[in-house]
C-alpha positions, 0 to 999 in steps of 0.5 A: 537492558532493562535489568542493566539500567535497574542495576546501574541505578541501584548501585548509583543510589547506594554509592550516593547515600553511602557518601551522604552518611559518611560526610557527617554533620554539615551545619558548622563547626562544633565549638571547641570545649574544655574547662573554664575556670581557675588553673595553675598559678604561674611560677618563677624560674627560681621556684621551678628549679626546686620542683620535682620531676613531672610537676606541671608548671606554667612560667611567664618570661622571655626566651633569651636564645636558641640552644639548638635541637628544639631547646631554648634558654628561658628567663624571668626576673628570678633566673634562667632554665633550659626549655624544650619546645617540639616544633609542633607546639609552637602552633605557628606562633613566632617570638622574639627575645622582646616578647613575654610569653606564657609556657605550660609544661612539666618539669624534666628533672635528672641528677644533673639538670632541670629543664621544662618540657613545654606543651604550649606556648602563648603570648602573655596577655 
């Protein structure tokens, strides 16, 4: 009986200490880090249409309408371009055609079309 009790206490203490080690830091969330400084200057849609494939871009404007399959017609004062926003890239943001937004992404260009593959969407400040 004494050996059983000793083995049980040992097993329990190993289990509890393993759980404590696995739980990680509990002192609060670590601050999100990243670069704080100048980045890409916003382009116009007219400029974007002249850029090469895979060029990173930032554009301000409005979404005119949905084209289906995660594609939208985006416009600013210089023109319109098709953009593709994957569902997860909305990150819970809801916008209407009246909202001015900033999109960040890269040019997706082929022989017949130029689109922007959007990485993030935010309301323009």
